[in-house]
N, C-alpha and C positions, 0 to 999 in steps of 0.2 A: 538489667535492661530497664529503661524508663517506659512509662506508658506510651509516650510518643514513639519510641523506637519499636515497641511491639506493634503499634498501629501501622507504622510504615512498613514493617516486615509483612504484615497481613496484606497490605495494599499491594506490595510487590508481587505476592503470590497471586492476587486477583488479576493484576494487569498481565502477568505472564500467562496465566490460564486463559485469559481472553485472547491473547496473541496466538497461543497454540490452537485454540478453537477456530480462529479466523484462518490460520494457515492451513489446517486440515480441510476446512470447508472450501477454500480456494482450490486446493488440490483436487477435491471431488468435482468442483465445477469444471476444471480443465479436463478431467476424465469424461465428464458428461458430454462436453463438446466433441472430444476426440472420437467417442464411441457413438455419438448421436443417441445418447441414452436418456430418455425422458424420465425414467424412474430416479436416476441419480440427480437430474435437474430438480425434480420435486424435493428430494432430500436436502439439497443445497438451500432451497427456499425456506423449508421448514426450520433448518438449523439457523438461518438468519434471524428468526424470531428470538431464539435463545441468545444469539449474539447481541441483539438490541437490548434484551433484559440485563445482560451482564454489563453492557456499556453504561446503562443507567445506574446500576449498583456501584460500579467503580467511581462514577462521578459523584454520587451521593457520599461515598466513603471519603473522597478527597475534600469535599465541602465540610464534612463533619470534622475532619482533622484540622482544617484551617480554622474553623470556628472555636473548637475546644482548646487547641494547643498553641495557636498563633505562632507557627514555626518561623524560623529565620534562616538566613544563609543557605547552606546546601540542602537542608530539609525543605525549605520553601521552594528552591529551584526544582527539587525532585517532584514536589506536588504539582507545580505549574507544568512541568514537562509531562507528567502522567496524565493530567487533564487533556493536554493537547494530543498526546499519543493515543489516548482512549478514543478521542474523536476520529483520528485518522484510521484506527482499527475498525471503528463502526462503518466508516465510509468504504473501506476495503471490503468489509462484509456485504455492504449493499451492492458493490460491483460484482462480487462473487454471485450474489443472488440474481443480478441482471444476466450474468453469463449462464447461470442455471436455467433462467427463463428462456434465453435464446436457444439453449440446448433442447428444451421441450418443443419449441417451435420448429427447430431444424429437423427434429426426428419425424415431423409430419411432411417435410418437403422432399422433393426428388434429390437423391444423393448427387453432390457435385464434388469435383476435385478440390481438396483442401491443400493450399500451398504448404510446403515443408516449413516455411518460415513461421507458421503458427506454433508448431511444436517447439521450435528454437526460442521464440519470443516468450512462450508460456514458461519454458524451463528457466530462462534468464530472469524473468519477472518474479517467478516463485523463489529463485535463488537469492535475489537481492532483498526480497521481503524477509526471507529467513536470516540473511546477514544483518538486516536492520534490527530484527528481534533479538538476535544473538548479541548485537552491540548493546541493546537495552539490558539484557540479562547480566552481562558482564560489565556494563557501564564502560565500554571500550571505545575510546575516541578513534583509534586507528581503524577499526572495523566500520565505524560510522562514516569515516572519510572514504573508505573503499566504496560504500554504497553511493555516496555523492558522486564519485568519479565514474560510476557505472551509468549515469544518466544519459550521457551522449551515446553510449553503445545502444541503449534501449531505443532512443530516438531514431538512430540509424536503422535498427531492425524494423521499427514501425514503418518508416518510409519505404523500405524495401517490400515489406508485406503488403502495403497499400498498392504499390505498383503491380505486385504479383496478382492481387485480387482483381485489379482492373483488367489484367490479361485474361483471367478466368471469365470475367463478365463479358469481354469481347468474344470469347470462344463459345460461351453458353448463355447468350442473352435471354433465352427462353426460361432460364432458371433464376431470373432476377431476384425473386423473393428470398431464396435460399442464400444467394451471394450477399444480399444486403444484410442479412443476419450475421454473416461472417465479418463484414465491414464493422458492424456494431461491436462484435467481440474484440476485434483488433483495437478499436478505440478504447474499450474497457481495459485491455492489457496495458496500453500506454498510460492510462490514468492510474492504474494500480502502481506502476513504477513511480509515478509522481508522489503518491501517498507514502510509499516506502522511503523515498528520498526525504520527505517531510519528517518521518519518524527519525531518520538518521540525524537531521538537523536538530531535532528536539533532544536527542541523546547528547549531542555535542553541547547544547545549552546546559543540560543536566550536569555533565561532567566538568565543563570548562567555564560555565557562567557567561558565555558569549553567544549572542544571537547571530546565527549564520545565514538566516533566510535573507534573500535578495542581495547578497553580497556580490559585487562585481569581480570577475577575474582580474588578476593583477595587470594584465595587458590593457584591459579596458580602463581600469582605474587610473593607469598612467596617462591615458589620453585625456581624461576628464579632470586631472589634477589641476587645481587653480594655483597660479604663480603670482603671489602678491607683489613680487618685485617688479613686475611688468606694468603695474598701475602707476 
């Protein structure tokens, strides 16, 4: 095994360790909201400091490998993808910390009914993040595409959840502050799914060498295809 191969293997372990830490902290943030548990919310926020430190470490490792070994082809694609995935994981960590902070605030408010859609959306969001990280571990394009295909489902769950929260607000307007906190958490869940989708796109770039971000569906691409013969 060459020096470059050893460095890349070490980097893989680091990015996978960071992914596992982010996933565990996100799960704890969901539990903090569900149980209105301020202590768990504080633990999420403390762990986010460790996530930030590890994100910086991974980025510095990538830059060191680029400078020392000047990799090409698949090794270069891997490093570029890791730099981008590293950033996505840090943002997911920040969103988990935001959810933990809202859990702390929610624990101080009067209890309000929480729509069942929260648990459903949290489960699905956590699931597609897990799938995105699994795609990264196995460099599996099929699993990455499954994550991309899940985006519409998450958007639909988010729209339904927002409507349900509006209904809670109409019923309990005196508890506006608590309900606004739940609106914030719903938005964070939707953004988490977007970051998981970005990770899946980066995995596809790593595996296939093709940038999938901002690609139009085939049906839209057909509408905008230019026909030179008509000029």
